[in-house]
VEXLUMBA-717615 format. One record per residue (C-alpha): residue number from 1; residue in one letter; x, y, z. Coordinates in Angstrom, 3 decimals, always signed. Example, Ala and Ser with C-alpha at 12.3 -4.5 7.8 and 13.67 -1.06 7.14 Angstrom:
<node><pos>1</pos><code>A</code><u>+12.300</u><v>-4.500</v><w>+7.800</w></node>
<node><pos>2</pos><code>S</code><u>+13.670</u><v>-1.060</v><w>+7.140</w></node>
//
This chain:
<node><pos>1</pos><code>M</code><u>-56.209</u><v>+90.759</v><w>+45.534</w></node>
<node><pos>2</pos><code>P</code><u>-53.960</u><v>+91.437</v><w>+48.566</w></node>
<node><pos>3</pos><code>T</code><u>-50.125</u><v>+91.639</v><w>+47.770</w></node>
<node><pos>4</pos><code>Q</code><u>-48.135</u><v>+89.116</v><w>+49.357</w></node>
<node><pos>5</pos><code>E</code><u>-47.200</u><v>+91.349</v><w>+52.185</w></node>
<node><pos>6</pos><code>D</code><u>-50.710</u><v>+91.504</v><w>+53.460</w></node>
<node><pos>7</pos><code>R</code><u>-51.131</u><v>+87.417</v><w>+52.734</w></node>
<node><pos>8</pos><code>I</code><u>-48.558</u><v>+86.791</v><w>+54.908</w></node>
<node><pos>9</pos><code>P</code><u>-49.693</u><v>+88.552</v><w>+58.194</w></node>
<node><pos>10</pos><code>A</code><u>-53.147</u><v>+86.620</v><w>+57.335</w></node>
<node><pos>11</pos><code>F</code><u>-51.517</u><v>+83.394</v><w>+57.374</w></node>
<node><pos>12</pos><code>E</code><u>-49.857</u><v>+83.964</v><w>+60.179</w></node>
<node><pos>13</pos><code>Q</code><u>-52.984</u><v>+84.452</v><w>+62.047</w></node>
<node><pos>14</pos><code>T</code><u>-54.613</u><v>+81.617</v><w>+60.687</w></node>
<node><pos>15</pos><code>T</code><u>-51.970</u><v>+79.296</v><w>+61.231</w></node>
<node><pos>16</pos><code>A</code><u>-51.431</u><v>+80.687</v><w>+64.854</w></node>
<node><pos>17</pos><code>K</code><u>-55.678</u><v>+80.335</v><w>+65.449</w></node>
<node><pos>18</pos><code>Y</code><u>-55.045</u><v>+76.480</v><w>+64.092</w></node>
<node><pos>19</pos><code>R</code><u>-51.960</u><v>+75.887</v><w>+65.725</w></node>
<node><pos>20</pos><code>P</code><u>-53.611</u><v>+73.547</v><w>+68.469</w></node>
<node><pos>21</pos><code>V</code><u>-55.594</u><v>+71.888</v><w>+66.336</w></node>
<node><pos>22</pos><code>L</code><u>-52.673</u><v>+70.862</v><w>+64.418</w></node>
<node><pos>23</pos><code>Q</code><u>-50.828</u><v>+69.702</v><w>+66.849</w></node>
<node><pos>24</pos><code>N</code><u>-53.614</u><v>+67.592</v><w>+68.110</w></node>
<node><pos>25</pos><code>I</code><u>-53.724</u><v>+66.045</v><w>+64.700</w></node>
<node><pos>26</pos><code>A</code><u>-50.165</u><v>+65.339</v><w>+64.708</w></node>
<node><pos>27</pos><code>Y</code><u>-49.766</u><v>+63.628</v><w>+68.107</w></node>
<node><pos>28</pos><code>E</code><u>-52.540</u><v>+61.520</v><w>+67.239</w></node>
<node><pos>29</pos><code>L</code><u>-51.085</u><v>+60.359</v><w>+63.592</w></node>
<node><pos>30</pos><code>T</code><u>-48.005</u><v>+59.783</v><w>+65.836</w></node>
<node><pos>31</pos><code>M</code><u>-49.658</u><v>+57.512</v><w>+68.213</w></node>
<node><pos>32</pos><code>V</code><u>-51.237</u><v>+55.648</v><w>+65.173</w></node>
<node><pos>33</pos><code>K</code><u>-48.323</u><v>+55.251</v><w>+63.554</w></node>
<node><pos>34</pos><code>G</code><u>-46.642</u><v>+54.079</v><w>+66.745</w></node>
<node><pos>35</pos><code>L</code><u>-49.637</u><v>+51.468</v><w>+67.090</w></node>
<node><pos>36</pos><code>T</code><u>-49.759</u><v>+50.286</v><w>+63.585</w></node>
<node><pos>37</pos><code>I</code><u>-46.152</u><v>+49.704</v><w>+63.518</w></node>
<node><pos>38</pos><code>D</code><u>-46.727</u><v>+47.312</v><w>+67.160</w></node>
<node><pos>39</pos><code>Q</code><u>-50.097</u><v>+45.590</v><w>+65.141</w></node>
<node><pos>40</pos><code>V</code><u>-47.404</u><v>+44.847</v><w>+62.415</w></node>
<node><pos>41</pos><code>G</code><u>-44.972</u><v>+43.133</v><w>+64.731</w></node>
<node><pos>42</pos><code>I</code><u>-47.418</u><v>+41.505</v><w>+66.480</w></node>
<node><pos>43</pos><code>T</code><u>-49.185</u><v>+40.106</v><w>+63.378</w></node>
<node><pos>44</pos><code>Q</code><u>-46.138</u><v>+39.043</v><w>+62.026</w></node>
<node><pos>45</pos><code>D</code><u>-44.773</u><v>+36.962</v><w>+65.190</w></node>
<node><pos>46</pos><code>L</code><u>-48.338</u><v>+34.969</v><w>+64.979</w></node>
<node><pos>47</pos><code>R</code><u>-48.179</u><v>+34.079</v><w>+61.678</w></node>
<node><pos>48</pos><code>K</code><u>-45.097</u><v>+32.451</v><w>+62.604</w></node>
<node><pos>49</pos><code>S</code><u>-46.344</u><v>+31.063</v><w>+65.338</w></node>
<node><pos>50</pos><code>M</code><u>-49.391</u><v>+29.598</v><w>+63.225</w></node>
<node><pos>51</pos><code>G</code><u>-46.914</u><v>+28.261</v><w>+60.711</w></node>
<node><pos>52</pos><code>N</code><u>-45.254</u><v>+26.123</v><w>+63.965</w></node>
<node><pos>53</pos><code>V</code><u>-48.749</u><v>+24.731</v><w>+64.840</w></node>
<node><pos>54</pos><code>K</code><u>-49.105</u><v>+23.777</v><w>+61.370</w></node>
<node><pos>55</pos><code>E</code><u>-45.999</u><v>+21.882</v><w>+61.110</w></node>
<node><pos>56</pos><code>R</code><u>-46.719</u><v>+20.106</v><w>+64.106</w></node>
<node><pos>57</pos><code>L</code><u>-50.598</u><v>+19.397</v><w>+63.611</w></node>
<node><pos>58</pos><code>T</code><u>-49.321</u><v>+17.617</v><w>+60.364</w></node>
<node><pos>59</pos><code>G</code><u>-46.832</u><v>+15.482</v><w>+62.381</w></node>
<node><pos>60</pos><code>I</code><u>-49.454</u><v>+14.531</v><w>+64.879</w></node>
<node><pos>61</pos><code>E</code><u>-51.740</u><v>+13.525</v><w>+61.908</w></node>
<node><pos>62</pos><code>E</code><u>-48.706</u><v>+11.535</v><w>+60.004</w></node>
<node><pos>63</pos><code>R</code><u>-48.528</u><v>+9.986</v><w>+63.490</w></node>
<node><pos>64</pos><code>L</code><u>-52.020</u><v>+9.414</v><w>+64.160</w></node>
<node><pos>65</pos><code>T</code><u>-52.195</u><v>+7.580</v><w>+60.910</w></node>
<node><pos>66</pos><code>G</code><u>-49.141</u><v>+5.413</v><w>+61.349</w></node>
<node><pos>67</pos><code>I</code><u>-51.054</u><v>+4.494</v><w>+64.937</w></node>
<node><pos>68</pos><code>E</code><u>-54.313</u><v>+3.653</v><w>+63.295</w></node>
<node><pos>69</pos><code>D</code><u>-52.883</u><v>+1.677</v><w>+60.791</w></node>
<node><pos>70</pos><code>Q</code><u>-50.799</u><v>-0.405</v><w>+63.399</w></node>
<node><pos>71</pos><code>L</code><u>-53.870</u><v>-0.812</v><w>+65.378</w></node>
<node><pos>72</pos><code>E</code><u>-55.700</u><v>-2.060</v><w>+62.055</w></node>
<node><pos>73</pos><code>T</code><u>-52.824</u><v>-4.486</v><w>+61.669</w></node>
<node><pos>74</pos><code>I</code><u>-53.306</u><v>-5.945</v><w>+65.296</w></node>
<node><pos>75</pos><code>L</code><u>-56.906</u><v>-5.869</v><w>+64.681</w></node>
<node><pos>76</pos><code>T</code><u>-57.065</u><v>-8.313</v><w>+61.805</w></node>
<node><pos>77</pos><code>F</code><u>-54.365</u><v>-10.479</v><w>+63.712</w></node>
<node><pos>78</pos><code>L</code><u>-56.809</u><v>-10.873</v><w>+66.783</w></node>
<node><pos>79</pos><code>R</code><u>-60.025</u><v>-11.530</v><w>+64.637</w></node>
<node><pos>80</pos><code>P</code><u>-61.222</u><v>-15.144</v><w>+64.700</w></node>
<node><pos>81</pos><code>S</code><u>-60.676</u><v>-16.729</v><w>+61.102</w></node>
//
């Protein structure tokens, strides 16, 4: 079994050999993290917007129901007896 003094140069050599690969992985992880953070923000904005759309649609449905009721009342008055 190699001594610690023998293992350190081997470790340094291995680290130097794989440094470009590790730097590339670190760069790509940083990019993925940034994209993920942006996507989370976009998703939250969309969720808020969808909530607003649902509220507005509910208001429109209520108004249409009221209009339908008024039209039905008008039609009952216009029908011949």
